[in-house]
C-alpha positions in Angstrom: -40.9 -46.3 -59.6 -38.8 -49.4 -58.6 -37.3 -49.4 -62.1 -36.3 -45.7 -61.7 -34.8 -46.3 -58.3 -32.8 -49.3 -59.5 -31.5 -47.3 -62.5 -30.3 -44.4 -60.2 -28.5 -46.9 -57.9 -26.8 -48.5 -60.8 -25.7 -45.0 -62.1 -24.2 -44.1 -58.7 -22.3 -47.5 -58.5 -20.8 -47.0 -61.9 -19.6 -43.5 -61.0 -18.1 -44.6 -57.7 -16.5 -47.6 -59.4 -15.1 -45.3 -62.1 -13.5 -43.1 -59.4 -12.0 -46.1 -57.7 -10.6 -47.5 -61.0 -9.1 -44.1 -61.8 -7.4 -44.0 -58.4 -6.0 -47.5 -59.0 -4.8 -46.7 -62.5 -3.1 -43.6 -61.1 -1.4 -45.7 -58.4 -0.2 -48.2 -61.0 1.2 -45.4 -63.2 3.0 -43.8 -60.3 4.4 -46.9 -58.6 7.0 -47.8 -61.3 8.3 -44.3 -61.1 8.9 -44.6 -57.4 10.5 -48.0 -57.8 12.7 -46.7 -60.6 13.9 -43.8 -58.4 14.9 -46.2 -55.6 16.8 -48.5 -58.0 18.8 -45.6 -59.3 20.2 -44.8 -55.9 23.8 -46.0 -55.5 24.5 -48.8 -53.1 26.2 -47.6 -49.9 28.0 -50.9 -49.6 29.8 -50.7 -53.0 33.6 -50.3 -52.8 35.2 -47.4 -54.6 38.1 -49.5 -55.6 36.4 -52.7 -56.7 38.0 -52.3 -60.1 41.4 -53.2 -58.6 40.1 -56.4 -57.1 39.5 -59.8 -58.6 35.8 -60.4 -57.8 36.0 -64.2 -57.4 39.0 -64.2 -55.1 39.4 -60.7 -53.5 43.0 -60.6 -54.7 44.6 -57.1 -54.7 47.5 -56.0 -56.9 50.2 -53.4 -56.4 53.3 -52.2 -58.2 56.5 -51.5 -56.2 58.8 -48.8 -57.3 62.3 -47.9 -56.2 64.0 -51.3 -56.8 67.5 -51.6 -58.4 69.1 -54.4 -60.5 70.4 -55.8 -57.2 67.0 -56.1 -55.5 65.7 -59.7 -55.3 62.3 -61.1 -54.7 63.6 -62.5 -51.4 64.5 -58.9 -50.3 60.9 -57.9 -50.9 59.4 -60.9 -49.2 61.5 -60.1 -46.1 60.5 -56.4 -46.3 56.8 -57.4 -46.4 57.0 -60.1 -43.7 53.6 -60.7 -42.2 51.8 -59.5 -45.4 51.2 -63.0 -46.8 53.4 -62.5 -49.8 55.6 -65.4 -51.2 58.1 -65.5 -54.1 55.4 -66.7 -56.4 53.4 -63.6 -55.7 56.0 -61.3 -57.2 56.9 -60.5 -60.8 59.8 -58.2 -61.9 58.8 -55.6 -64.5 61.7 -55.1 -66.9 62.2 -52.2 -69.3 63.2 -52.8 -72.9 66.8 -52.6 -71.9 66.0 -55.3 -69.2 66.7 -52.8 -66.4 64.2 -53.6 -63.7 61.6 -50.8 -63.4 59.5 -52.2 -60.6 57.8 -55.3 -59.2 54.2 -56.4 -59.4 52.9 -57.9 -56.2 49.8 -60.1 -55.7 48.2 -59.8 -52.3 45.5 -62.2 -51.0 43.3 -59.4 -49.6 43.0 -55.7 -49.1 44.0 -56.2 -45.5 47.4 -57.6 -46.7 47.9 -54.7 -49.1 47.3 -52.2 -46.4 49.7 -54.1 -44.1 52.3 -53.8 -46.9 51.8 -50.0 -47.1 52.4 -49.8 -43.4 55.5 -52.0 -43.5 57.0 -49.9 -46.3 56.4 -46.8 -44.3 58.2 -48.3 -41.3 61.1 -50.2 -43.0 61.4 -49.3 -46.7 61.0 -45.6 -47.2 63.0 -45.8 -50.5 60.1 -47.9 -52.0 56.7 -46.8 -53.1 53.7 -49.1 -53.5 50.9 -48.1 -55.9 47.7 -49.9 -56.8 47.6 -51.9 -60.0 45.1 -54.2 -61.7 45.0 -57.9 -62.7 45.6 -57.1 -66.4 49.0 -55.7 -65.6 49.9 -58.8 -63.6 48.7 -61.2 -66.4 50.6 -59.5 -69.1 53.9 -59.5 -67.3 56.4 -62.4 -67.9 57.8 -64.2 -64.9 61.2 -65.7 -65.5 61.3 -67.1 -62.0 65.1 -67.2 -61.8 65.2 -69.9 -64.5 66.5 -67.7 -67.4 69.7 -65.8 -68.0 70.3 -62.7 -70.0 73.5 -62.5 -72.1 74.6 -58.9 -72.9 77.2 -57.9 -75.4 77.0 -60.7 -77.9 79.2 -60.0 -80.9 77.4 -59.1 -84.2 78.9 -62.0 -86.0 78.0 -64.6 -83.3 75.5 -67.3 -84.3 73.5 -69.6 -82.0 76.3 -72.3 -82.2 78.8 -69.7 -80.8 76.5 -68.9 -77.9 76.0 -72.6 -77.1 79.8 -73.1 -77.1 80.0 -70.1 -74.7 77.6 -71.9 -72.3 79.4 -75.3 -72.6 79.3 -77.2 -69.3 75.8 -75.7 -68.5 72.5 -77.5 -68.8 70.0 -75.4 -70.7 67.3 -75.6 -73.3 68.8 -74.4 -76.6 65.3 -74.3 -78.2 64.4 -71.3 -76.0 67.2 -69.1 -77.1 66.1 -65.6 -78.2 68.6 -63.3 -79.8 67.7 -59.6 -80.2 69.2 -56.1 -80.2 68.4 -53.2 -77.9 69.3 -49.5 -78.4 72.0 -48.2 -76.1 74.7 -45.5 -76.0 76.9 -45.2 -78.0 76.0 -48.4 -79.9 73.1 -50.9 -79.9 73.7 -54.0 -77.7 73.1 -57.6 -78.9 71.5 -59.8 -76.2 70.1 -63.3 -75.8 67.7 -64.9 -73.3 68.1 -68.6 -72.5 66.0 -70.8 -70.2 67.3 -73.4 -67.8 65.5 -76.3 -66.2 66.0 -75.1 -62.6 67.0 -72.0 -60.7 70.2 -73.7 -59.5 71.3 -74.4 -63.1 70.6 -70.8 -64.1 72.7 -69.6 -61.1 75.5 -72.0 -62.0 75.6 -70.4 -65.5 75.8 -66.9 -64.0 78.6 -67.9 -61.6 80.7 -69.7 -64.2 80.1 -67.7 -67.3 79.7 -64.1 -66.2 82.3 -61.9 -67.9 83.5 -64.8 -70.0 84.4 -64.4 -73.7 82.5 -65.2 -76.8 84.5 -64.7 -80.0 86.9 -62.5 -78.0 84.1 -60.3 -76.7 83.3 -60.2 -73.0 79.8 -61.2 -72.1 77.8 -60.0 -69.1 75.4 -62.7 -67.6 72.4 -61.9 -65.5 69.8 -64.1 -63.9 66.3 -62.8 -64.7 63.7 -63.1 -61.9 
């Protein structure tokens, strides 16, 4: 009889243990599903415009439209006074004809960018500031006022002729780039030449603008 009672108790324990194990197995199967559902929920703290910011620094970029060939970086720094923008934070975007199409501006924070939007609304209604990204900034060349553009170079002119045209100026002849741009009615031959300093580039503009190279008048512009 004792043997039968012990066998019955063992049978009941096995059945109870089996039910407990089934419940535990069901819990383990269901738990990952609940955890997965929670992980898929979007974070409420994520910023909708994080793409436009540099993660490591929080820099924000914008492109300013509405400038003319007479607009300088200093004009924009003055316009955005209080927005923590310096001359080094601005690059001029030139079209293929080297007409300025806008300015890229680097802001230290979203707060500074928002302040610039408000400043333009108050003082510079002719301008428009749109968001941009770091790639646009990185791909844009900054001449920093140390390069000049010569427009209207004669077809027969060679580099030596251009150097003679710039006689009396201090420049780096190895940086000379001569190219042609489409224009109406005829294509225009141009050259870009770099100078050691902004002052020397400005000196070339003041002394050589509308001068003559092989009896052809040359327009000189300082590139920002």
